[in-house]
C-alpha positions in Angstrom: 0.1 0.0 0.1 1.3 3.3 -1.0 1.4 6.7 1.0 -1.3 8.1 -1.3 -3.7 5.3 -0.3 -2.9 5.4 3.6 -3.2 9.1 3.6 -6.8 8.9 1.9 -7.8 5.8 4.2 -6.8 8.3 7.2 -9.0 10.4 5.7 -11.8 7.9 5.6 -11.3 7.1 9.4 -11.7 11.0 10.1 -15.0 10.6 8.5 -15.9 7.6 10.6 -14.9 9.2 13.7 -17.0 12.1 13.2 -20.2 10.1 12.5 -19.2 8.2 15.6 -19.1 11.3 17.7 -22.5 12.2 16.1 -24.2 8.9 17.2 -22.6 9.4 20.7 -24.1 12.7 21.1 -27.8 11.3 19.9 -27.5 8.8 22.7 -26.4 11.1 25.1 -29.2 13.7 24.4 -31.7 10.7 24.7 -30.2 9.0 27.8 -30.1 12.1 29.9 -32.8 14.2 28.2 -30.5 17.0 27.5 -33.0 19.5 25.8 -29.9 22.1 25.6 -28.4 19.6 23.1 -30.1 21.0 19.8 -30.3 19.5 16.3 -28.0 22.4 14.8 -25.1 21.2 17.4 -24.8 18.1 15.2 -23.5 20.3 12.2 -20.4 20.1 14.1 -19.6 16.7 12.9 -19.2 17.5 9.3 -17.3 20.4 10.0 -15.0 18.4 12.1 -14.5 15.7 9.6 -14.0 18.3 6.8 -11.3 20.2 8.8 -9.4 16.8 9.6 -9.4 15.9 5.9 -8.0 19.0 4.7 -5.3 19.2 7.3 -4.1 15.7 6.6 -4.3 15.9 2.7 -2.3 14.0 -0.1 0.3 16.7 -1.7 1.2 16.8 -5.3 4.3 18.5 -6.8 2.2 20.8 -8.8 1.1 22.6 -5.6 -2.4 20.6 -5.6 -3.6 18.6 -2.8 -6.2 15.8 -2.6 -8.4 14.4 0.4 -11.9 13.1 1.2 -13.1 16.7 1.9 -16.0 16.1 -0.9 -17.7 13.3 1.3 -18.6 15.7 4.4 -18.9 18.8 2.2 -21.9 17.1 0.2 -23.2 15.0 3.0 -23.1 18.4 5.2 -24.9 20.3 2.5 -27.4 17.7 1.7 -28.5 17.0 5.2 -27.8 20.6 7.0 -29.4 22.7 4.3 -28.3 26.1 3.3 -27.1 27.5 6.6 -24.5 24.5 7.0 -23.8 24.6 3.2 -22.6 28.2 3.3 -20.9 27.6 6.6 -18.7 24.6 4.7 -18.3 26.4 1.5 -16.6 29.6 3.6 -14.5 26.9 5.6 -13.3 24.9 2.7 -12.0 28.2 1.0 -10.6 29.7 4.2 -8.5 26.4 5.0 -7.5 26.2 1.5 -6.2 29.6 1.1 -3.9 29.3 3.9 -2.6 25.9 2.4 -1.4 28.0 -0.5 -0.6 26.6 -4.0 -2.2 27.0 -7.5 -4.9 24.6 -6.4 -6.5 27.3 -4.4 -8.1 28.9 -7.3 -9.5 25.5 -8.6 -11.0 24.9 -5.2 -12.7 28.3 -5.0 -14.3 27.7 -8.5 -15.2 24.2 -7.8 -16.5 24.1 -4.3 -18.4 27.4 -4.7 -20.3 26.5 -7.7 -21.0 22.9 -6.5 -22.1 24.3 -3.0 -24.8 26.1 -4.4 -25.7 23.3 -6.5 -25.8 21.1 -3.3 -27.9 23.7 -1.3 -30.3 23.6 -3.8 -30.7 19.8 -4.0 -30.9 19.9 -0.2 -34.6 21.1 -0.6 -35.7 18.0 -1.8 -32.9 15.8 -0.6 -35.0 14.5 2.4 -38.0 13.1 0.4 -35.7 10.8 -1.6 -35.2 6.7 -0.6 -32.0 5.5 0.7 -31.0 3.9 -2.9 -31.8 7.3 -4.5 -29.6 9.2 -2.0 -26.6 7.0 -2.4 -26.8 7.4 -6.0 -27.1 11.0 -6.0 -24.3 11.5 -3.5 -21.9 9.2 -5.6 -22.8 11.3 -8.9 -22.5 14.6 -6.9 -18.9 13.3 -5.8 -17.9 12.3 -9.2 -18.8 15.4 -10.7 -16.9 17.5 -8.1 -13.8 15.3 -8.8 -14.2 15.6 -12.4 -14.8 19.4 -12.6 -11.8 19.9 -10.4 -9.7 17.9 -12.7 -11.1 19.6 -15.8 -10.6 23.1 -14.5 -7.1 22.4 -13.2 -6.2 21.2 -16.5 -7.5 23.9 -18.4 -6.0 26.6 -15.9 -2.7 25.0 -15.1 -2.2 22.1 -17.6 -2.4 19.8 -14.6 -2.7 16.2 -15.3 -2.7 13.0 -13.1 -1.9 9.3 -13.8 -4.8 7.0 -14.8 -3.8 4.7 -11.6 -4.3 7.6 -9.3 -7.7 8.7 -10.6 -8.8 5.0 -10.0 -7.4 5.0 -6.8 -9.2 8.3 -5.8 -12.4 7.3 -7.5 -12.4 3.9 -5.7 -11.8 5.1 -2.3 -14.3 8.2 -2.6 -17.1 5.7 -3.7 -16.3 3.6 -0.8 -16.1 6.4 1.7 -19.5 8.1 0.4 -21.5 5.0 0.2 -20.5 3.9 3.8 -20.8 7.2 5.2 -24.4 7.9 3.5 -25.5 4.5 5.1 -24.2 5.3 8.6 -25.6 8.8 8.5 -29.1 7.4 7.4 -28.7 4.8 10.1 -27.9 7.4 13.0 -30.7 9.7 11.7 -33.3 6.9 11.6 -32.1 5.9 15.0 -32.5 9.3 16.3 -36.2 9.4 15.1 -36.8 6.2 16.6 -35.5 7.4 20.1 -37.6 10.6 19.8 -40.7 8.5 19.4 -39.9 6.6 22.4 -39.7 9.7 24.3 -42.9 10.8 23.2 -44.4 7.4 23.7 -43.0 7.2 27.4 -44.4 10.7 28.0 -47.8 9.7 26.7 -47.6 6.4 28.9 -46.9 8.3 31.8 -50.0 10.6 31.2 -52.2 7.6 30.6 -51.0 5.9 33.8 -51.8 9.1 35.8 -55.1 9.6 34.2 -56.0 5.8 34.9 -54.8 6.1 38.3 -56.5 9.4 39.2 -59.6 8.4 37.6 -59.7 5.0 39.3 -59.0 6.7 42.8 -61.3 9.3 42.6 -64.3 7.7 41.0 -64.6 5.3 44.0 -65.1 7.9 46.9 -67.1 10.0 44.8 -69.4 7.1 43.7 -69.9 6.3 47.4 -70.3 9.9 48.4 -73.0 10.2 45.9 -74.9 7.0 47.1 -74.9 8.3 50.7 -76.0 11.7 49.6 -78.9 10.4 47.8 -79.8 8.1 50.9 -80.1 11.5 52.7 -82.9 12.3 50.8 -84.9 9.6 52.1 -87.0 9.2 55.1 -84.4 8.0 57.7 -83.6 8.5 61.3 -81.6 11.7 62.3 -78.9 9.4 63.9 -78.3 7.3 60.5 -78.7 10.5 58.6 -75.5 11.9 60.6 -73.8 8.4 60.1 -74.4 8.8 56.3 -73.2 12.4 56.4 -70.1 11.6 58.1 -69.5 8.7 55.6 -70.0 10.8 52.4 -67.4 13.7 53.9 -64.9 11.2 54.6 -65.2 9.9 50.8 -65.2 13.3 49.7 -62.0 13.9 52.0 -60.4 10.7 50.3 -60.9 12.0 47.0 -59.3 15.2 47.8 -56.1 13.7 49.1 -55.8 11.7 46.0 -56.0 15.0 44.0 -53.4 16.4 46.3 -51.2 13.4 45.7 -51.5 14.1 42.1 -50.7 17.9 42.4 -47.8 17.3 44.6 -46.2 15.5 41.8 -47.4 17.8 39.0 -46.0 20.9 41.2 -43.3 19.1 43.3 -41.4 22.5 44.5 -42.8 23.8 47.9 -45.4 26.4 48.1 -43.3 28.0 50.8 -39.9 27.3 52.2 -39.9 26.3 56.0 -37.3 25.5 58.5 -37.8 21.8 59.3 -36.6 20.2 62.3 -35.7 16.7 61.0 -36.0 14.9 64.3 -39.5 16.3 65.0 -40.9 15.5 61.6 -39.3 11.9 61.8 -40.9 11.4 65.6 -44.1 12.8 64.2 -44.4 10.6 61.3 -43.7 7.7 63.6 -46.4 8.7 66.0 -49.0 8.8 62.9 -47.9 5.3 61.9 -47.9 3.5 65.4 -51.6 2.3 65.4 -51.0 1.0 61.9 -47.8 -0.9 63.2 -49.8 -2.1 66.3 -52.7 -3.6 64.0 -49.8 -5.3 62.0 -47.9 -6.7 64.9 -44.9 -4.6 63.9 -42.4 -3.3 66.2 -40.8 0.4 65.4 -37.1 0.8 66.5 -36.4 4.6 66.5 -33.0 5.9 66.6 -32.6 9.6 66.5 -29.4 11.8 67.0 -29.0 13.7 70.1 -28.6 17.0 68.3 -31.2 18.7 66.2 -30.5 19.3 62.6 -32.6 21.4 60.2 -33.3 21.4 56.5 -35.5 23.6 54.3 -39.0 22.3 52.5 -42.5 22.6 53.3 -43.5 20.5 56.6 -46.4 18.9 55.6 -44.9 17.4 52.3 -42.1 16.0 54.1 -44.5 14.5 56.8 -46.4 13.0 53.7 -43.1 11.5 52.6 -42.0 9.8 55.5 -45.6 8.4 56.4 -45.9 7.2 52.9 -42.5 5.0 53.1 -43.3 3.9 56.8 -46.8 2.8 55.7 -45.6 0.8 52.8 -42.7 -0.7 55.0 -45.4 -1.7 57.8 -47.7 -3.3 55.2 -45.0 -5.1 53.4 -44.4 -7.4 56.3 -46.2 -10.1 58.2 -46.9 -10.2 62.0 -44.0 -9.8 64.4 -41.9 -7.7 62.1 -39.5 -5.3 63.1 -39.1 -1.8 61.5 -35.8 0.0 62.0 -35.4 4.0 61.6 -32.0 5.2 62.2 -30.8 8.7 61.8 -27.2 9.7 60.9 -25.1 12.7 59.9 -22.1 12.6 57.4 -20.7 14.8 54.8 -22.9 17.9 55.8 -26.1 15.9 55.1 -28.5 14.0 57.1 -29.2 10.2 56.2 -32.6 8.5 57.4 -32.7 4.9 56.9 -36.0 3.1 57.3 -35.2 -0.6 57.0 -38.2 -3.4 57.2 -38.2 -7.3 57.3 -40.8 -7.2 54.4 -41.3 -9.4 51.2 -38.6 -7.1 49.6 -38.3 -6.3 46.1 -36.4 -7.4 42.8 -33.9 -4.9 40.9 -36.5 -4.4 38.2 -39.1 -3.5 40.8 -36.6 -1.1 42.4 -35.7 0.5 39.1 -39.4 1.2 38.6 -40.3 2.8 42.1 -41.6 6.3 41.6 -43.1 5.7 38.4 -46.9 6.4 38.2 -49.2 3.5 38.6 -46.4 1.1 39.5 -47.1 -0.6 42.8 -46.0 -3.9 44.8 -49.4 -4.0 46.5 -52.6 -5.4 45.2 -54.6 -2.6 45.8 -52.0 0.2 45.6 -51.8 2.9 42.8 -48.0 3.8 43.0 -49.0 7.7 43.9 -47.5 7.4 47.2 -44.0 6.5 45.9 -44.4 8.8 43.3 -45.2 11.7 45.4 -42.5 10.7 47.7 -39.8 11.1 45.3 -41.1 14.2 44.0 -41.1 15.6 47.5 -37.4 14.7 48.4 -36.3 15.8 44.7 -37.8 19.2 45.4 -35.6 19.4 49.1 -32.4 18.8 46.9 -32.5 15.4 48.3 -32.3 11.9 47.3 -33.5 8.5 48.0 -31.7 5.3 47.6 -33.3 1.9 47.8 -31.4 -1.6 48.7 -33.8 -4.8 48.7 -33.4 -8.4 48.9 -36.6 -10.3 47.6 -37.9 -12.1 50.5 -35.7 -10.4 53.3 -36.5 -6.9 53.5 -35.9 -3.4 51.9 -34.1 -0.4 53.1 -35.0 3.2 52.2 -32.3 5.7 52.5 -33.2 9.5 52.5 -30.2 11.9 52.3 -31.0 15.5 52.8 -28.9 18.6 53.0 -28.3 20.4 56.2 -29.0 24.1 56.4 -28.2 26.2 59.4 -30.3 28.6 61.8 -28.6 31.5 60.2 -30.4 30.6 56.7 -34.0 31.0 58.0 -33.1 34.0 59.8 -32.6 36.2 57.1 
């Protein structure tokens, strides 16, 4: 393999590298939902490959240089439209000017004319099928190379050997074909990922709608029934009982709606000074009757010193109660629920460990999703709300569980000094 072939193959590797980087950026954008990564940022990849190809060309004695710049130039103009097309024309002429030699004048004419042709064709390019796109790209490549050679011969009486021409044509054909297939594959893959994102959002909305309608319909139906009974001839004592039941059912419907609103608007309405010890003790007192009914023993271990965080007390209480209730309900009789508090690295860690049925790794990964629950009659709203509340407090929730042995929820919250709340 001669040096010319090696240099041209190195150019081809630059093109593949740029395409790989484009695919990586697509995947990062999807994986991390980076809305800041716009589609126009992907134009940097034909620019990168164009620059690299022109920086490592094949030099000839007549002051002409050869590389695979036509590949990113044509692909960038066709896929990127007129804005990227104009930028590639300007970039090509600028780099070629500083490289010097008589070939600059040939480049100026050929790439300017071909650039405008490519920009015009780009308006219709997206409508073509893949086979036609490959054929069109190859035709444009051969026209560009032939036009360059013809103009160089007319202007400077420049000639190349037949072997070099064949070598140049073959490598351009391979590079353009592979690059087109890869670009189309990356583009199609990204479109599929975009559809998956939309499908996930629609699925979330449908799950939320299903859970809300199911949970709200039951208490409203019950309340409506008891209100209807109030219009009949019944004793005052029974009337009061029916009224109380109807009010309780309406309150239950209100709680479900509040859970949904907490998820939809996780940010606290007002920031308060929260004594973590007091709120933990309050949550434990609330669930003690449930623990007693289930035969669960609660072991509480709090720090002697009071630590404070910021957030909304009621929502933080709701989060703790949700997790404690889930832990208690996951255990059989004579179970033990440990709640331990610790301080490390400027943060408070709250461990809530039960001896319940535990969860698989797949179930742990889905915690916090709407309408996902491990309970037979649950909706998943409680855990979804809990995750939203802790996130709004700049905290995190970690879950460790072993199926059949128990689960440990770890809440990590930032600590704020009293001075923060005195301002």
